[in-house]
PyMOL CGO cylinders between C-alpha atoms (Angstrom):
from pymol import cmd
from pymol.cgo import CYLINDER

trace = [
    CYLINDER, 0.05, -0.08, -0.19, 2.97, 2.51, 0.91, 0.3, 1, 1, 1, 1, 1, 1,
    CYLINDER, 2.97, 2.51, 0.91, 4.83, 1.73, -2.40, 0.3, 1, 1, 1, 1, 1, 1,
    CYLINDER, 4.83, 1.73, -2.40, 1.44, 2.18, -4.35, 0.3, 1, 1, 1, 1, 1, 1,
    CYLINDER, 1.44, 2.18, -4.35, 0.59, 5.49, -3.01, 0.3, 1, 1, 1, 1, 1, 1,
    CYLINDER, 0.59, 5.49, -3.01, 4.31, 6.61, -3.15, 0.3, 1, 1, 1, 1, 1, 1,
    CYLINDER, 4.31, 6.61, -3.15, 4.12, 5.74, -7.07, 0.3, 1, 1, 1, 1, 1, 1,
    CYLINDER, 4.12, 5.74, -7.07, 0.65, 7.56, -7.19, 0.3, 1, 1, 1, 1, 1, 1,
    CYLINDER, 0.65, 7.56, -7.19, 2.18, 10.54, -5.52, 0.3, 1, 1, 1, 1, 1, 1,
    CYLINDER, 2.18, 10.54, -5.52, 5.34, 10.67, -7.64, 0.3, 1, 1, 1, 1, 1, 1,
    CYLINDER, 5.34, 10.67, -7.64, 3.46, 10.15, -11.05, 0.3, 1, 1, 1, 1, 1, 1,
    CYLINDER, 3.46, 10.15, -11.05, 0.70, 12.82, -9.99, 0.3, 1, 1, 1, 1, 1, 1,
    CYLINDER, 0.70, 12.82, -9.99, 3.64, 15.29, -9.13, 0.3, 1, 1, 1, 1, 1, 1,
    CYLINDER, 3.64, 15.29, -9.13, 5.28, 14.89, -12.35, 0.3, 1, 1, 1, 1, 1, 1,
    CYLINDER, 5.28, 14.89, -12.35, 1.88, 14.83, -14.22, 0.3, 1, 1, 1, 1, 1, 1,
    CYLINDER, 1.88, 14.83, -14.22, 0.84, 18.11, -12.86, 0.3, 1, 1, 1, 1, 1, 1,
    CYLINDER, 0.84, 18.11, -12.86, 4.07, 19.70, -13.51, 0.3, 1, 1, 1, 1, 1, 1,
    CYLINDER, 4.07, 19.70, -13.51, 3.58, 19.12, -17.39, 0.3, 1, 1, 1, 1, 1, 1,
    CYLINDER, 3.58, 19.12, -17.39, 0.76, 21.85, -16.96, 0.3, 1, 1, 1, 1, 1, 1,
    CYLINDER, 0.76, 21.85, -16.96, 1.96, 23.95, -14.12, 0.3, 1, 1, 1, 1, 1, 1,
    CYLINDER, 1.96, 23.95, -14.12, 5.55, 23.91, -14.64, 0.3, 1, 1, 1, 1, 1, 1,
    CYLINDER, 5.55, 23.91, -14.64, 6.47, 24.22, -11.15, 0.3, 1, 1, 1, 1, 1, 1,
    CYLINDER, 6.47, 24.22, -11.15, 9.69, 22.30, -11.60, 0.3, 1, 1, 1, 1, 1, 1,
    CYLINDER, 9.69, 22.30, -11.60, 12.56, 23.09, -14.36, 0.3, 1, 1, 1, 1, 1, 1,
    CYLINDER, 12.56, 23.09, -14.36, 12.63, 20.10, -16.69, 0.3, 1, 1, 1, 1, 1, 1,
    CYLINDER, 12.63, 20.10, -16.69, 14.70, 20.97, -19.64, 0.3, 1, 1, 1, 1, 1, 1,
    CYLINDER, 14.70, 20.97, -19.64, 17.19, 24.04, -18.88, 0.3, 1, 1, 1, 1, 1, 1,
    CYLINDER, 17.19, 24.04, -18.88, 20.25, 21.35, -18.97, 0.3, 1, 1, 1, 1, 1, 1,
    CYLINDER, 20.25, 21.35, -18.97, 19.07, 19.12, -21.55, 0.3, 1, 1, 1, 1, 1, 1,
    CYLINDER, 19.07, 19.12, -21.55, 21.25, 17.83, -24.42, 0.3, 1, 1, 1, 1, 1, 1,
    CYLINDER, 21.25, 17.83, -24.42, 20.26, 19.18, -27.96, 0.3, 1, 1, 1, 1, 1, 1,
    CYLINDER, 20.26, 19.18, -27.96, 19.07, 15.96, -29.26, 0.3, 1, 1, 1, 1, 1, 1,
    CYLINDER, 19.07, 15.96, -29.26, 17.07, 15.28, -25.73, 0.3, 1, 1, 1, 1, 1, 1,
    CYLINDER, 17.07, 15.28, -25.73, 15.44, 18.68, -26.38, 0.3, 1, 1, 1, 1, 1, 1,
    CYLINDER, 15.44, 18.68, -26.38, 14.56, 18.04, -30.05, 0.3, 1, 1, 1, 1, 1, 1,
    CYLINDER, 14.56, 18.04, -30.05, 13.06, 14.72, -29.11, 0.3, 1, 1, 1, 1, 1, 1,
    CYLINDER, 13.06, 14.72, -29.11, 10.94, 16.35, -26.05, 0.3, 1, 1, 1, 1, 1, 1,
    CYLINDER, 10.94, 16.35, -26.05, 10.17, 19.56, -28.14, 0.3, 1, 1, 1, 1, 1, 1,
    CYLINDER, 10.17, 19.56, -28.14, 8.92, 17.03, -31.17, 0.3, 1, 1, 1, 1, 1, 1,
    CYLINDER, 8.92, 17.03, -31.17, 6.39, 15.18, -28.61, 0.3, 1, 1, 1, 1, 1, 1,
    CYLINDER, 6.39, 15.18, -28.61, 5.33, 18.36, -27.08, 0.3, 1, 1, 1, 1, 1, 1,
    CYLINDER, 5.33, 18.36, -27.08, 4.63, 20.03, -30.25, 0.3, 1, 1, 1, 1, 1, 1,
    CYLINDER, 4.63, 20.03, -30.25, 2.33, 16.83, -31.00, 0.3, 1, 1, 1, 1, 1, 1,
    CYLINDER, 2.33, 16.83, -31.00, 0.62, 17.10, -27.87, 0.3, 1, 1, 1, 1, 1, 1,
    CYLINDER, 0.62, 17.10, -27.87, 1.97, 14.00, -26.82, 0.3, 1, 1, 1, 1, 1, 1,
    CYLINDER, 1.97, 14.00, -26.82, 3.40, 15.21, -23.52, 0.3, 1, 1, 1, 1, 1, 1,
    CYLINDER, 3.40, 15.21, -23.52, -0.34, 16.49, -22.73, 0.3, 1, 1, 1, 1, 1, 1,
    CYLINDER, -0.34, 16.49, -22.73, -1.80, 12.89, -23.13, 0.3, 1, 1, 1, 1, 1, 1,
    CYLINDER, -1.80, 12.89, -23.13, 0.81, 11.66, -21.21, 0.3, 1, 1, 1, 1, 1, 1,
    CYLINDER, 0.81, 11.66, -21.21, 0.32, 14.26, -18.30, 0.3, 1, 1, 1, 1, 1, 1,
    CYLINDER, 0.32, 14.26, -18.30, -3.44, 13.27, -18.20, 0.3, 1, 1, 1, 1, 1, 1,
    CYLINDER, -3.44, 13.27, -18.20, -2.52, 9.60, -18.22, 0.3, 1, 1, 1, 1, 1, 1,
    CYLINDER, -2.52, 9.60, -18.22, -0.07, 10.63, -15.54, 0.3, 1, 1, 1, 1, 1, 1,
    CYLINDER, -0.07, 10.63, -15.54, -2.90, 12.36, -13.44, 0.3, 1, 1, 1, 1, 1, 1,
    CYLINDER, -2.90, 12.36, -13.44, -5.47, 9.92, -13.77, 0.3, 1, 1, 1, 1, 1, 1,
    CYLINDER, -5.47, 9.92, -13.77, -3.11, 7.19, -12.87, 0.3, 1, 1, 1, 1, 1, 1,
    CYLINDER, -3.11, 7.19, -12.87, -1.65, 9.02, -9.85, 0.3, 1, 1, 1, 1, 1, 1,
    CYLINDER, -1.65, 9.02, -9.85, -4.99, 9.68, -8.32, 0.3, 1, 1, 1, 1, 1, 1,
    CYLINDER, -4.99, 9.68, -8.32, -6.46, 6.20, -9.17, 0.3, 1, 1, 1, 1, 1, 1,
    CYLINDER, -6.46, 6.20, -9.17, -3.59, 4.66, -7.51, 0.3, 1, 1, 1, 1, 1, 1,
    CYLINDER, -3.59, 4.66, -7.51, -3.85, 6.99, -4.39, 0.3, 1, 1, 1, 1, 1, 1,
    CYLINDER, -3.85, 6.99, -4.39, -7.32, 6.22, -3.90, 0.3, 1, 1, 1, 1, 1, 1,
    CYLINDER, -7.32, 6.22, -3.90, -6.82, 2.25, -5.21, 0.3, 1, 1, 1, 1, 1, 1,
    CYLINDER, -6.82, 2.25, -5.21, -9.40, 2.56, -7.58, 0.3, 1, 1, 1, 1, 1, 1,
    CYLINDER, -9.40, 2.56, -7.58, -8.62, 0.96, -11.03, 0.3, 1, 1, 1, 1, 1, 1,
    CYLINDER, -8.62, 0.96, -11.03, -4.91, 0.73, -9.52, 0.3, 1, 1, 1, 1, 1, 1,
    CYLINDER, -4.91, 0.73, -9.52, -4.18, -2.95, -11.38, 0.3, 1, 1, 1, 1, 1, 1,
    CYLINDER, -4.18, -2.95, -11.38, -5.16, -1.17, -14.66, 0.3, 1, 1, 1, 1, 1, 1,
    CYLINDER, -5.16, -1.17, -14.66, -3.32, 2.28, -14.08, 0.3, 1, 1, 1, 1, 1, 1,
    CYLINDER, -3.32, 2.28, -14.08, -0.16, 0.31, -13.14, 0.3, 1, 1, 1, 1, 1, 1,
    CYLINDER, -0.16, 0.31, -13.14, -0.21, -1.59, -16.48, 0.3, 1, 1, 1, 1, 1, 1,
    CYLINDER, -0.21, -1.59, -16.48, -0.90, 1.75, -18.56, 0.3, 1, 1, 1, 1, 1, 1,
    CYLINDER, -0.90, 1.75, -18.56, 2.00, 3.28, -16.44, 0.3, 1, 1, 1, 1, 1, 1,
    CYLINDER, 2.00, 3.28, -16.44, 4.41, 0.72, -17.05, 0.3, 1, 1, 1, 1, 1, 1,
    CYLINDER, 4.41, 0.72, -17.05, 4.73, 1.92, -20.94, 0.3, 1, 1, 1, 1, 1, 1,
    CYLINDER, 4.73, 1.92, -20.94, 5.48, 5.60, -19.43, 0.3, 1, 1, 1, 1, 1, 1,
    CYLINDER, 5.48, 5.60, -19.43, 8.06, 3.95, -17.09, 0.3, 1, 1, 1, 1, 1, 1,
    CYLINDER, 8.06, 3.95, -17.09, 9.70, 2.24, -19.78, 0.3, 1, 1, 1, 1, 1, 1,
    CYLINDER, 9.70, 2.24, -19.78, 9.86, 5.06, -22.36, 0.3, 1, 1, 1, 1, 1, 1,
    CYLINDER, 9.86, 5.06, -22.36, 11.29, 7.48, -19.35, 0.3, 1, 1, 1, 1, 1, 1,
    CYLINDER, 11.29, 7.48, -19.35, 13.96, 5.12, -18.79, 0.3, 1, 1, 1, 1, 1, 1,
    CYLINDER, 13.96, 5.12, -18.79, 14.92, 4.57, -22.53, 0.3, 1, 1, 1, 1, 1, 1,
    CYLINDER, 14.92, 4.57, -22.53, 14.84, 8.47, -23.10, 0.3, 1, 1, 1, 1, 1, 1,
    CYLINDER, 14.84, 8.47, -23.10, 17.29, 8.79, -20.41, 0.3, 1, 1, 1, 1, 1, 1,
    CYLINDER, 17.29, 8.79, -20.41, 19.20, 5.87, -20.89, 0.3, 1, 1, 1, 1, 1, 1,
    CYLINDER, 19.20, 5.87, -20.89, 19.94, 6.86, -24.60, 0.3, 1, 1, 1, 1, 1, 1,
    CYLINDER, 19.94, 6.86, -24.60, 19.51, 11.01, -24.78, 0.3, 1, 1, 1, 1, 1, 1,
    CYLINDER, 19.51, 11.01, -24.78, 19.82, 11.96, -21.06, 0.3, 1, 1, 1, 1, 1, 1,
    CYLINDER, 19.82, 11.96, -21.06, 21.95, 9.55, -18.97, 0.3, 1, 1, 1, 1, 1, 1,
    CYLINDER, 21.95, 9.55, -18.97, 22.86, 12.09, -16.35, 0.3, 1, 1, 1, 1, 1, 1,
    CYLINDER, 22.86, 12.09, -16.35, 19.31, 12.42, -15.11, 0.3, 1, 1, 1, 1, 1, 1,
    CYLINDER, 19.31, 12.42, -15.11, 18.14, 8.86, -15.23, 0.3, 1, 1, 1, 1, 1, 1,
    CYLINDER, 18.14, 8.86, -15.23, 17.73, 8.30, -11.58, 0.3, 1, 1, 1, 1, 1, 1,
    CYLINDER, 17.73, 8.30, -11.58, 14.32, 9.51, -11.50, 0.3, 1, 1, 1, 1, 1, 1,
    CYLINDER, 14.32, 9.51, -11.50, 13.10, 7.24, -14.45, 0.3, 1, 1, 1, 1, 1, 1,
    CYLINDER, 13.10, 7.24, -14.45, 14.55, 4.50, -12.90, 0.3, 1, 1, 1, 1, 1, 1,
    CYLINDER, 14.55, 4.50, -12.90, 12.82, 5.07, -9.37, 0.3, 1, 1, 1, 1, 1, 1,
    CYLINDER, 12.82, 5.07, -9.37, 9.66, 5.14, -11.33, 0.3, 1, 1, 1, 1, 1, 1,
    CYLINDER, 9.66, 5.14, -11.33, 10.24, 1.95, -12.90, 0.3, 1, 1, 1, 1, 1, 1,
    CYLINDER, 10.24, 1.95, -12.90, 11.14, -0.09, -9.92, 0.3, 1, 1, 1, 1, 1, 1,
    CYLINDER, 11.14, -0.09, -9.92, 7.98, 1.29, -8.10, 0.3, 1, 1, 1, 1, 1, 1,
    CYLINDER, 7.98, 1.29, -8.10, 5.77, 0.53, -11.09, 0.3, 1, 1, 1, 1, 1, 1,
    CYLINDER, 5.77, 0.53, -11.09, 7.21, -2.92, -10.95, 0.3, 1, 1, 1, 1, 1, 1,
    CYLINDER, 7.21, -2.92, -10.95, 6.82, -3.29, -7.38, 0.3, 1, 1, 1, 1, 1, 1,
    CYLINDER, 6.82, -3.29, -7.38, 3.15, -1.99, -7.62, 0.3, 1, 1, 1, 1, 1, 1,
    CYLINDER, 3.15, -1.99, -7.62, 2.55, -4.44, -10.68, 0.3, 1, 1, 1, 1, 1, 1,
    CYLINDER, 2.55, -4.44, -10.68, 3.57, -7.43, -8.08, 0.3, 1, 1, 1, 1, 1, 1,
    CYLINDER, 3.57, -7.43, -8.08, 1.46, -6.27, -5.41, 0.3, 1, 1, 1, 1, 1, 1,
    CYLINDER, 1.46, -6.27, -5.41, -1.35, -6.48, -7.90, 0.3, 1, 1, 1, 1, 1, 1,
    CYLINDER, -1.35, -6.48, -7.90, -0.24, -10.01, -9.46, 0.3, 1, 1, 1, 1, 1, 1,
    CYLINDER, -0.24, -10.01, -9.46, -3.17, -11.65, -8.22, 0.3, 1, 1, 1, 1, 1, 1,
    CYLINDER, -3.17, -11.65, -8.22, -5.39, -9.25, -10.53, 0.3, 1, 1, 1, 1, 1, 1,
    CYLINDER, -5.39, -9.25, -10.53, -3.70, -10.50, -13.55, 0.3, 1, 1, 1, 1, 1, 1,
    CYLINDER, -3.70, -10.50, -13.55, -4.26, -14.05, -13.06, 0.3, 1, 1, 1, 1, 1, 1,
    CYLINDER, -4.26, -14.05, -13.06, -7.04, -13.63, -15.93, 0.3, 1, 1, 1, 1, 1, 1,
    CYLINDER, -7.04, -13.63, -15.93, -4.73, -12.01, -18.49, 0.3, 1, 1, 1, 1, 1, 1,
    CYLINDER, -4.73, -12.01, -18.49, -2.03, -14.62, -17.91, 0.3, 1, 1, 1, 1, 1, 1,
    CYLINDER, -2.03, -14.62, -17.91, -4.26, -18.05, -18.09, 0.3, 1, 1, 1, 1, 1, 1,
]
cmd.load_cgo(trace, "trace")
């Protein structure tokens, strides 16, 4: 339960940051990383990611549809790690924390996935 709430708060914080910009996200980004991030932002992909993060964060905090949101968040987690591993390796720590929290929460919901895996 604690890890689920931590993941929910973590993802809610970063989802809200995409709208309210209370944390600097791109000042020291590499040119390649900045170009990639700018392309995602101009195509409104980051807006969609923010909405998904906010919905998933709230769902995990109140534990409503948490198993579904943990699965959906896995794609965001893996993409964050891949982005940082290839374009911004110096700032990969947050993405790795996100991935580890996501895996722990998925493991916590393993009983909910039995129908999918059988």
